[in-house]
N, CA, C and O atoms as a printed pandas DataFrame, in Angstrom:
     atom_number atom_name residue_name chain_id  residue_number  x_coord  y_coord  z_coord
0              1         N          UNK        A               1    9.416  -44.960   45.428
1              2        CA          UNK        A               1    8.230  -44.139   45.439
2              3         C          UNK        A               1    7.208  -44.751   46.404
3              4         O          UNK        A               1    6.996  -45.964   46.420
4              5         N          UNK        A               2    6.593  -43.901   47.190
5              6        CA          UNK        A               2    5.631  -44.392   48.171
6              7         C          UNK        A               2    4.294  -44.743   47.511
7              8         O          UNK        A               2    4.006  -44.335   46.387
8              9         N          UNK        A               3    3.503  -45.501   48.238
9             10        CA          UNK        A               3    2.166  -45.839   47.731
10            11         C          UNK        A               3    1.360  -44.575   47.500
11            12         O          UNK        A               3    0.622  -44.475   46.520
12            13         N          UNK        A               4    1.498  -43.605   48.404
13            14        CA          UNK        A               4    0.791  -42.334   48.257
14            15         C          UNK        A               4    1.180  -41.641   46.952
15            16         O          UNK        A               4    0.318  -41.160   46.216
16            17         N          UNK        A               5    2.460  -41.593   46.675
17            18        CA          UNK        A               5    2.943  -40.975   45.432
18            19         C          UNK        A               5    2.410  -41.719   44.214
19            20         O          UNK        A               5    2.034  -41.102   43.217
20            21         N          UNK        A               6    2.378  -43.032   44.297
21            22        CA          UNK        A               6    1.852  -43.829   43.177
22            23         C          UNK        A               6    0.375  -43.540   42.919
23            24         O          UNK        A               6   -0.048  -43.432   41.768
24            25         N          UNK        A               7   -0.403  -43.415   43.984
25            26        CA          UNK        A               7   -1.828  -43.147   43.823
26            27         C          UNK        A               7   -2.032  -41.740   43.258
27            28         O          UNK        A               7   -2.879  -41.536   42.388
28            29         N          UNK        A               8   -1.255  -40.769   43.753
29            30        CA          UNK        A               8   -1.360  -39.398   43.235
30            31         C          UNK        A               8   -0.973  -39.354   41.757
31            32         O          UNK        A               8   -1.625  -38.672   40.967
32            33         N          UNK        A               9    0.077  -40.073   41.382
33            34        CA          UNK        A               9    0.510  -40.120   39.993
34            35         C          UNK        A               9   -0.560  -40.788   39.117
35            36         O          UNK        A               9   -0.821  -40.346   37.998
36            37         N          UNK        A              10   -1.157  -41.828   39.626
37            38        CA          UNK        A              10   -2.235  -42.508   38.893
38            39         C          UNK        A              10   -3.401  -41.565   38.664
39            40         O          UNK        A              10   -3.967  -41.534   37.570
40            41         N          UNK        A              11   -3.771  -40.791   39.687
41            42        CA          UNK        A              11   -4.864  -39.835   39.545
42            43         C          UNK        A              11   -4.537  -38.793   38.477
43            44         O          UNK        A              11   -5.400  -38.430   37.678
44            45         N          UNK        A              12   -3.309  -38.318   38.464
45            46        CA          UNK        A              12   -2.898  -37.346   37.444
46            47         C          UNK        A              12   -2.993  -37.954   36.049
47            48         O          UNK        A              12   -3.428  -37.291   35.107
48            49         N          UNK        A              13   -2.592  -39.199   35.921
49            50        CA          UNK        A              13   -2.694  -39.885   34.628
50            51         C          UNK        A              13   -4.147  -40.042   34.211
51            52         O          UNK        A              13   -4.487  -39.868   33.041
52            53         N          UNK        A              14   -4.999  -40.369   35.167
53            54        CA          UNK        A              14   -6.411  -40.550   34.859
54            55         C          UNK        A              14   -7.051  -39.228   34.416
55            56         O          UNK        A              14   -7.953  -39.224   33.579
56            57         N          UNK        A              15   -6.586  -38.114   34.974
57            58        CA          UNK        A              15   -7.081  -36.811   34.526
58            59         C          UNK        A              15   -6.758  -36.607   33.048
59            60         O          UNK        A              15   -7.596  -36.126   32.286
60            61         N          UNK        A              16   -5.552  -36.970   32.651
61            62        CA          UNK        A              16   -5.157  -36.853   31.249
62            63         C          UNK        A              16   -5.956  -37.772   30.349
63            64         O          UNK        A              16   -6.362  -37.380   29.255
64            65         N          UNK        A              17   -6.179  -38.973   30.798
65            66        CA          UNK        A              17   -6.956  -39.940   30.019
66            67         C          UNK        A              17   -8.389  -39.446   29.852
67            68         O          UNK        A              17   -8.962  -39.544   28.767
68            69         N          UNK        A              18   -8.960  -38.919   30.921
69            70        CA          UNK        A              18  -10.327  -38.403   30.846
70            71         C          UNK        A              18  -10.419  -37.263   29.831
71            72         O          UNK        A              18  -11.371  -37.196   29.054
72            73         N          UNK        A              19   -9.449  -36.386   29.838
73            74        CA          UNK        A              19   -9.440  -35.270   28.889
74            75         C          UNK        A              19   -9.312  -35.765   27.457
75            76         O          UNK        A              19   -9.973  -35.242   26.561
76            77         N          UNK        A              20   -8.462  -36.775   27.230
77            78        CA          UNK        A              20   -8.307  -37.331   25.885
78            79         C          UNK        A              20   -9.591  -37.984   25.400
79            80         O          UNK        A              20   -9.983  -37.807   24.246
80            81         N          UNK        A              21  -10.245  -38.736   26.273
81            82        CA          UNK        A              21  -11.496  -39.387   25.899
82            83         C          UNK        A              21  -12.569  -38.349   25.562
83            84         O          UNK        A              21  -13.335  -38.520   24.614
84            85         N          UNK        A              22  -12.614  -37.286   26.339
85            86        CA          UNK        A              22  -13.560  -36.209   26.066
86            87         C          UNK        A              22  -13.287  -35.596   24.691
87            88         O          UNK        A              22  -14.211  -35.348   23.917
88            89         N          UNK        A              23  -12.026  -35.359   24.404
89            90        CA          UNK        A              23  -11.635  -34.806   23.106
90            91         C          UNK        A              23  -12.017  -35.751   21.970
91            92         O          UNK        A              23  -12.537  -35.310   20.945
92            93         N          UNK        A              24  -11.767  -37.021   22.144
93            94        CA          UNK        A              24  -12.125  -38.004   21.122
94            95         C          UNK        A              24  -13.639  -38.009   20.893
95            96         O          UNK        A              24  -14.104  -38.070   19.754
96            97         N          UNK        A              25  -14.401  -37.945   21.990
97            98        CA          UNK        A              25  -15.864  -37.953   21.873
98            99         C          UNK        A              25  -16.354  -36.726   21.121
99           100         O          UNK        A              25  -17.260  -36.822   20.293
100          101         N          UNK        A              26  -15.767  -35.595   21.401
101          102        CA          UNK        A              26  -16.191  -34.358   20.748
102          103         C          UNK        A              26  -15.795  -34.297   19.280
103          104         O          UNK        A              26  -16.508  -33.707   18.468
104          105         N          UNK        A              27  -14.674  -34.897   18.937
105          106        CA          UNK        A              27  -14.146  -34.783   17.580
106          107         C          UNK        A              27  -14.489  -35.950   16.661
107          108         O          UNK        A              27  -14.192  -35.910   15.467
108          109         N          UNK        A              28  -15.111  -36.982   17.212
109          110        CA          UNK        A              28  -15.440  -38.148   16.393
110          111         C          UNK        A              28  -16.656  -37.852   15.509
111          112         O          UNK        A              28  -17.615  -37.211   15.937
112          113         N          UNK        A              29  -16.589  -38.329   14.289
113          114        CA          UNK        A              29  -17.703  -38.174   13.360
114          115         C          UNK        A              29  -18.739  -39.301   13.518
115          116         O          UNK        A              29  -19.908  -39.140   13.167
116          117         N          UNK        A              30  -18.287  -40.424   14.044
117          118        CA          UNK        A              30  -19.131  -41.608   14.193
118          119         C          UNK        A              30  -19.869  -41.542   15.538
119          120         O          UNK        A              30  -19.234  -41.478   16.591
120          121         N          UNK        A              31  -21.188  -41.556   15.502
121          122        CA          UNK        A              31  -21.969  -41.437   16.736
122          123         C          UNK        A              31  -21.717  -42.598   17.695
123          124         O          UNK        A              31  -21.682  -42.408   18.910
124          125         N          UNK        A              32  -21.543  -43.782   17.155
125          126        CA          UNK        A              32  -21.258  -44.950   18.009
126          127         C          UNK        A              32  -19.926  -44.768   18.733
127          128         O          UNK        A              32  -19.801  -45.083   19.916
128          129         N          UNK        A              33  -18.943  -44.262   18.012
129          130        CA          UNK        A              33  -17.647  -43.989   18.629
130          131         C          UNK        A              33  -17.778  -42.891   19.684
131          132         O          UNK        A              33  -17.183  -42.987   20.757
132          133         N          UNK        A              34  -18.546  -41.859   19.386
133          134        CA          UNK        A              34  -18.764  -40.784   20.347
134          135         C          UNK        A              34  -19.327  -41.333   21.649
135          136         O          UNK        A              34  -18.879  -40.978   22.739
136          137         N          UNK        A              35  -20.320  -42.206   21.513
137          138        CA          UNK        A              35  -20.949  -42.794   22.703
138          139         C          UNK        A              35  -19.969  -43.666   23.475
139          140         O          UNK        A              35  -19.956  -43.655   24.706
140          141         N          UNK        A              36  -19.148  -44.422   22.750
141          142        CA          UNK        A              36  -18.163  -45.290   23.406
142          143         C          UNK        A              36  -17.132  -44.457   24.160
143          144         O          UNK        A              36  -16.788  -44.773   25.299
144          145         N          UNK        A              37  -16.642  -43.405   23.533
145          146        CA          UNK        A              37  -15.677  -42.532   24.201
146          147         C          UNK        A              37  -16.301  -41.849   25.408
147          148         O          UNK        A              37  -15.662  -41.727   26.453
148          149         N          UNK        A              38  -17.534  -41.406   25.273
149          150        CA          UNK        A              38  -18.220  -40.748   26.382
150          151         C          UNK        A              38  -18.420  -41.724   27.548
151          152         O          UNK        A              38  -18.199  -41.375   28.708
152          153         N          UNK        A              39  -18.837  -42.936   27.225
153          154        CA          UNK        A              39  -19.039  -43.944   28.263
154          155         C          UNK        A              39  -17.722  -44.249   28.982
155          156         O          UNK        A              39  -17.687  -44.364   30.207
156          157         N          UNK        A              40  -16.649  -44.376   28.213
157          158        CA          UNK        A              40  -15.343  -44.635   28.813
158          159         C          UNK        A              40  -14.922  -43.461   29.695
159          160         O          UNK        A              40  -14.353  -43.656   30.769
160          161         N          UNK        A              41  -15.205  -42.240   29.234
161          162        CA          UNK        A              41  -14.883  -41.058   30.018
162          163         C          UNK        A              41  -15.611  -41.057   31.356
163          164         O          UNK        A              41  -15.030  -40.696   32.380
164          165         N          UNK        A              42  -16.878  -41.458   31.353
165          166        CA          UNK        A              42  -17.650  -41.527   32.596
166          167         C          UNK        A              42  -17.079  -42.595   33.539
167          168         O          UNK        A              42  -17.035  -42.395   34.753
168          169         N          UNK        A              43  -16.650  -43.710   32.984
169          170        CA          UNK        A              43  -16.034  -44.755   33.807
170          171         C          UNK        A              43  -14.734  -44.261   34.446
171          172         O          UNK        A              43  -14.467  -44.520   35.619
172          173         N          UNK        A              44  -13.941  -43.552   33.660
173          174        CA          UNK        A              44  -12.703  -42.990   34.188
174          175         C          UNK        A              44  -13.021  -41.997   35.304
175          176         O          UNK        A              44  -12.295  -41.920   36.295
176          177         N          UNK        A              45  -14.099  -41.241   35.145
177          178        CA          UNK        A              45  -14.516  -40.311   36.202
178          179         C          UNK        A              45  -14.832  -41.021   37.501
179          180         O          UNK        A              45  -14.526  -40.518   38.582
180          181         N          UNK        A              46  -15.446  -42.194   37.397
181          182        CA          UNK        A              46  -15.739  -42.981   38.597
182          183         C          UNK        A              46  -14.442  -43.487   39.251
183          184         O          UNK        A              46  -14.313  -43.478   40.475
184          185         N          UNK        A              47  -13.507  -43.917   38.436
185          186        CA          UNK        A              47  -12.217  -44.376   38.964
186          187         C          UNK        A              47  -11.502  -43.212   39.649
187          188         O          UNK        A              47  -10.890  -43.385   40.703
188          189         N          UNK        A              48  -11.583  -42.017   39.039
189          190        CA          UNK        A              48  -10.964  -40.847   39.641
190          191         C          UNK        A              48  -11.556  -40.549   41.016
191          192         O          UNK        A              48  -10.827  -40.200   41.945
192          193         N          UNK        A              49  -12.876  -40.684   41.147
193          194        CA          UNK        A              49  -13.511  -40.463   42.444
194          195         C          UNK        A              49  -12.977  -41.446   43.488
195          196         O          UNK        A              49  -12.693  -41.069   44.625
196          197         N          UNK        A              50  -12.847  -42.707   43.082
197          198        CA          UNK        A              50  -12.315  -43.720   43.998
198          199         C          UNK        A              50  -10.879  -43.418   44.396
199          200         O          UNK        A              50  -10.511  -43.565   45.562
200          201         N          UNK        A              51  -10.062  -42.994   43.429
201          202        CA          UNK        A              51   -8.673  -42.650   43.737
202          203         C          UNK        A              51   -8.609  -41.448   44.679
203          204         O          UNK        A              51   -7.813  -41.438   45.618
204          205         N          UNK        A              52   -9.440  -40.441   44.434
205          206        CA          UNK        A              52   -9.437  -39.271   45.314
206          207         C          UNK        A              52   -9.865  -39.641   46.720
207          208         O          UNK        A              52   -9.330  -39.115   47.696
208          209         N          UNK        A              53  -10.828  -40.544   46.825
209          210        CA          UNK        A              53  -11.274  -41.023   48.144
210          211         C          UNK        A              53  -10.117  -41.728   48.856
211          212         O          UNK        A              53   -9.909  -41.554   50.057
212          213         N          UNK        A              54   -9.372  -42.527   48.089
213          214        CA          UNK        A              54   -8.228  -43.239   48.676
214          215         C          UNK        A              54   -7.141  -42.260   49.123
215          216         O          UNK        A              54   -6.536  -42.447   50.179
216          217         N          UNK        A              55   -6.896  -41.234   48.336
217          218        CA          UNK        A              55   -5.899  -40.219   48.707
218          219         C          UNK        A              55   -6.323  -39.545   50.016
219          220         O          UNK        A              55   -5.499  -39.330   50.905
220          221         N          UNK        A              56   -7.592  -39.218   50.123
221          222        CA          UNK        A              56   -8.087  -38.581   51.344
222          223         C          UNK        A              56   -7.899  -39.495   52.553
223          224         O          UNK        A              56   -7.501  -39.042   53.626
224          225         N          UNK        A              57   -8.187  -40.775   52.374
225          226        CA          UNK        A              57   -7.986  -41.753   53.456
226          227         C          UNK        A              57   -6.519  -41.828   53.849
227          228         O          UNK        A              57   -6.194  -41.870   55.036
228          229         N          UNK        A              58   -5.636  -41.845   52.865
229          230        CA          UNK        A              58   -4.203  -41.931   53.146
230          231         C          UNK        A              58   -3.728  -40.684   53.891
231          232         O          UNK        A              58   -2.925  -40.785   54.819
232          233         N          UNK        A              59   -4.209  -39.530   53.498
233          234        CA          UNK        A              59   -3.820  -38.285   54.161
234          235         C          UNK        A              59   -4.330  -38.260   55.594
235          236         O          UNK        A              59   -3.658  -37.727   56.476
236          237         N          UNK        A              60   -5.508  -38.829   55.840
237          238        CA          UNK        A              60   -6.059  -38.871   57.179
238          239         C          UNK        A              60   -5.266  -39.828   58.072
239          240         O          UNK        A              60   -4.980  -39.516   59.228
240          241         N          UNK        A              61   -4.916  -40.992   57.527
241          242        CA          UNK        A              61   -4.227  -42.019   58.310
242          243         C          UNK        A              61   -2.738  -41.749   58.461
243          244         O          UNK        A              61   -2.125  -42.179   59.438
244          245         N          UNK        A              62   -2.155  -41.046   57.508
245          246        CA          UNK        A              62   -0.718  -40.767   57.515
246          247         C          UNK        A              62   -0.503  -39.259   57.461
247          248         O          UNK        A              62   -0.501  -38.674   56.378
248          249         N          UNK        A              63   -0.321  -38.624   58.615
249          250        CA          UNK        A              63   -0.222  -37.158   58.654
250          251         C          UNK        A              63    0.882  -36.570   57.744
251          252         O          UNK        A              63    0.763  -35.432   57.289
252          253         N          UNK        A              64    1.925  -37.324   57.487
253          254        CA          UNK        A              64    2.995  -36.788   56.642
254          255         C          UNK        A              64    2.547  -36.545   55.214
255          256         O          UNK        A              64    3.216  -35.817   54.479
256          257         N          UNK        A              65    1.419  -37.141   54.795
257          258        CA          UNK        A              65    0.915  -36.969   53.439
258          259         C          UNK        A              65   -0.034  -35.783   53.296
259          260         O          UNK        A              65   -0.416  -35.420   52.184
260          261         N          UNK        A              66   -0.411  -35.181   54.417
261          262        CA          UNK        A              66   -1.343  -34.049   54.341
262          263         C          UNK        A              66   -0.695  -32.897   53.598
263          264         O          UNK        A              66    0.462  -32.554   53.840
264          265         N          UNK        A              67   -1.472  -32.293   52.671
265          266        CA          UNK        A              67   -0.923  -31.143   51.953
266          267         C          UNK        A              67   -0.697  -29.973   52.894
267          268         O          UNK        A              67   -1.417  -29.812   53.879
268          269         N          UNK        A              68    0.289  -29.171   52.595
269          270        CA          UNK        A              68    0.631  -28.033   53.448
270          271         C          UNK        A              68   -0.405  -26.958   53.392
271          272         O          UNK        A              68   -0.265  -25.930   54.056
């Protein structure tokens, strides 16, 4: 598997993690837990932005990775 594929797969996983954290935050009865899940979700969002930036860089530097 190429580095590009690994980064894309990681981004897809992070999307799932972000959705799970959001669900946990919404469904938790404990306000402290809600805040912790929400904070973690925001951190994952930042990581996702960094991964997307890296994917864009890879697509720019390696034309074979550009989406059709």
